[in-house]
Each structure stands twice: as C-alpha cells, then as structure tokens.
C-alpha positions as semicolon CSV with decimal commas, in nm:
position;residue;x (nm);y (nm);z (nm)
1;M;10,976;11,392;11,374
2;R;10,988;11,019;11,442
3;R;11,004;10,788;11,141
4;R;10,783;10,480;11,148
5;N;11,031;10,255;10,966
6;T;11,403;10,232;11,023
7;A;11,639;10,210;10,727
8;A;11,712;9,850;10,829
9;F;11,343;9,754;10,827
10;T;11,293;9,923;10,490
11;A;11,595;9,741;10,344
12;M;11,479;9,410;10,494
13;S;11,132;9,454;10,345
14;I;11,269;9,524;9,999
15;L;11,516;9,236;10,024
16;F;11,252;8,990;10,152
17;F;11,017;9,084;9,869
18;A;11,288;9,047;9,604
19;V;11,417;8,717;9,743
20;S;11,073;8,559;9,790
21;V;10,963;8,648;9,438
22;A;11,297;8,551;9,280
23;L;11,312;8,215;9,456
24;T;10,951;8,128;9,384
25;L;10,974;8,223;9,016
26;G;11,319;8,069;8,991
27;G;11,179;7,743;9,120
28;V;10,892;7,755;8,873
29;I;11,124;7,821;8,579
30;S;11,408;7,585;8,662
31;Y;11,258;7,293;8,852
32;L;10,921;7,215;8,705
33;D;10,927;6,934;8,455
34;Q;10,635;7,092;8,274
35;P;10,572;7,258;7,937
36;F;10,635;7,630;7,908
37;A;10,258;7,701;7,915
38;V;10,229;7,538;8,260
39;K;10,529;7,733;8,389
40;G;10,369;8,047;8,249
41;Y;10,046;7,969;8,433
42;Y;10,225;7,946;8,767
43;G;10,441;8,250;8,694
44;M;10,140;8,463;8,601
45;G;9,951;8,331;8,901
46;I;10,231;8,447;9,128
47;F;10,249;8,790;8,959
48;C;9,870;8,833;8,979
49;T;9,876;8,737;9,346
50;I;10,152;8,989;9,416
51;M;9,966;9,269;9,235
52;A;9,642;9,175;9,410
53;S;9,827;9,187;9,744
54;F;9,960;9,538;9,676
55;T;9,618;9,659;9,563
56;L;9,427;9,506;9,853
57;Q;9,667;9,641;10,114
58;K;9,642;9,989;9,961
59;V;9,262;9,979;9,947
60;I;9,232;9,862;10,308
61;R;9,470;10,131;10,431
62;D;9,307;10,407;10,224
63;N;8,963;10,312;10,350
64;E;9,079;10,303;10,713
65;E;9,252;10,640;10,680
66;D;8,944;10,789;10,516
67;K;8,732;10,675;10,814
68;Q;8,970;10,855;11,052
69;E;8,980;11,179;10,852
70;K;8,777;11,465;10,988
71;V;8,517;11,636;10,775
72;L;8,619;11,993;10,700
73;P;8,365;12,275;10,722
74;G;8,181;12,297;10,390
75;D;8,242;11,934;10,302
76;L;7,933;11,721;10,268
77;Q;8,114;11,398;10,351
78;P;8,463;11,276;10,431
79;R;8,707;11,211;10,149
80;K;8,669;10,867;9,996
81;R;8,960;10,756;9,777
82;N;8,814;10,421;9,675
83;T;8,467;10,351;9,547
84;V;8,272;10,057;9,683
85;A;8,313;9,887;9,345
86;F;8,693;9,926;9,347
87;T;8,715;9,800;9,705
88;F;8,499;9,500;9,612
89;L;8,712;9,427;9,305
90;A;9,033;9,447;9,509
91;Y;8,903;9,180;9,748
92;V;8,773;8,964;9,462
93;F;9,097;8,996;9,261
94;F;9,300;8,896;9,564
95;A;9,077;8,599;9,651
96;V;9,057;8,472;9,292
97;S;9,430;8,506;9,224
98;V;9,523;8,324;9,546
99;A;9,260;8,054;9,487
100;L;9,365;7,991;9,126
101;T;9,736;7,990;9,202
102;L;9,709;7,765;9,507
103;G;9,443;7,550;9,339
104;G;9,676;7,494;9,047
105;I;9,956;7,400;9,282
106;I;9,750;7,168;9,500
107;W;9,534;6,988;9,243
108;Y;9,706;7,015;8,907
109;L;10,079;7,021;8,975
110;D;10,204;6,667;8,921
111;Q;10,488;6,687;9,175
112;P;10,562;6,542;9,520
113;F;10,401;6,705;9,823
114;A;10,733;6,869;9,921
115;V;10,747;7,054;9,587
116;K;10,384;7,162;9,618
117;G;10,460;7,284;9,970
118;Y;10,758;7,482;9,843
119;Y;10,548;7,663;9,585
120;G;10,263;7,717;9,830
121;M;10,501;7,871;10,085
122;G;10,655;8,079;9,807
123;V;10,314;8,221;9,723
124;F;10,237;8,301;10,088
125;C;10,582;8,458;10,140
126;S;10,532;8,668;9,829
127;I;10,191;8,783;9,957
128;M;10,332;8,881;10,296
129;A;10,632;9,048;10,137
130;S;10,397;9,244;9,908
131;F;10,187;9,368;10,202
132;T;10,497;9,462;10,398
133;L;10,676;9,636;10,113
134;Q;10,370;9,837;10,014
135;K;10,323;9,951;10,374
136;V;10,688;10,044;10,421
137;I;10,708;10,243;10,098
138;R;10,389;10,429;10,177
139;D;10,494;10,501;10,537
140;N;10,833;10,630;10,422
141;E;10,680;10,858;10,158
142;E;10,424;10,989;10,407
143;D;10,698;11,051;10,665
144;K;10,902;11,245;10,407
145;R;10,600;11,460;10,326
146;L;10,519;11,524;10,693
147;T;10,883;11,607;10,772
148;Y;10,899;11,847;10,478
149;E;10,576;12,019;10,586
150;A;10,693;12,043;10,949
151;N;11,029;12,190;10,841
152;R;10,858;12,436;10,607
153;Q;10,619;12,547;10,880
154;F;10,907;12,580;11,127
155;H;11,105;12,803;10,889
156;Q;10,799;13,018;10,813
157;E;10,747;13,085;11,183
158;Q;11,101;13,212;11,227
C-alpha cells in the first residue's frame, strides 16, 4: 500500500511547525518593548490562530470526506461528523482569531513596519504549518489503519 506522505515530508512538516511557532513566540517574548500583558495578547493570539487553523482544516476535510462517503443500505443519510453549527464556529473562530491577531499587529503594535511584517509573516507561517501538520498526521494515521486492515484481510484469506 502506497503511503501519501514520506518520512521526510512528515519530519519537515513537524519541524516547520515547531520552528515557525518557536520563532514567532520567541520574537514576541524577547523583542517587543511592551508590557507583559501586551506580549500575552500577541502570544495568545498566535495560539488561538494555530488552534483555529487545526480545527478549520479538520472540519473542512471531514466535511469533504463525508460528501464522498457512500450511503450504506439501511442508512437514512450519509455520515456527518460535524454539525452545521460546529462548521460555522470553526470558520468564525479562524476568521476572528486571524483578524484580531493581525489587527493587533497592524494597528496597535508600536514598532517599525519591518517588525510588524515579521510578526505578520510569523502568523501566516504558523497558520500554514498548522494546516500542513494536521493533514500529515491525519494522513499517516489513516495510512496505518488502512495498511493494518489490508494486512489483516490478506492473512485471513490465506
């Protein structure tokens, strides 16, 4: 059975996520000439954006997979892992967390444009790294399950 992600791509995804988050938060903690409460605002904004990214990517993928799933005999409708309300909240949480974090950086951070750009890029890198890491982990777990089931079926047939 073919794996969707190589070990190198998996390692790169984990490393990129860790580095982007560490550098962004490290910059917030060490560089900003701001009170601790302001640093906390930016740190929490980044963490909320990361969590919103993971949640949104999962919801989108679940909903797309549920659309592709065939209805089994006796089922009234296809499986639906996420309610409309949860899907809506995932989109809203992502949009609000990105807007508040970037809004704070753009309008309220009293730093030169280069510093604002650094933090803005850090947020976008963390978002992309979150989407990528969540996808890679899920693909790898699904591949393990499919490989196990294929091996089990193969051994039962023999």
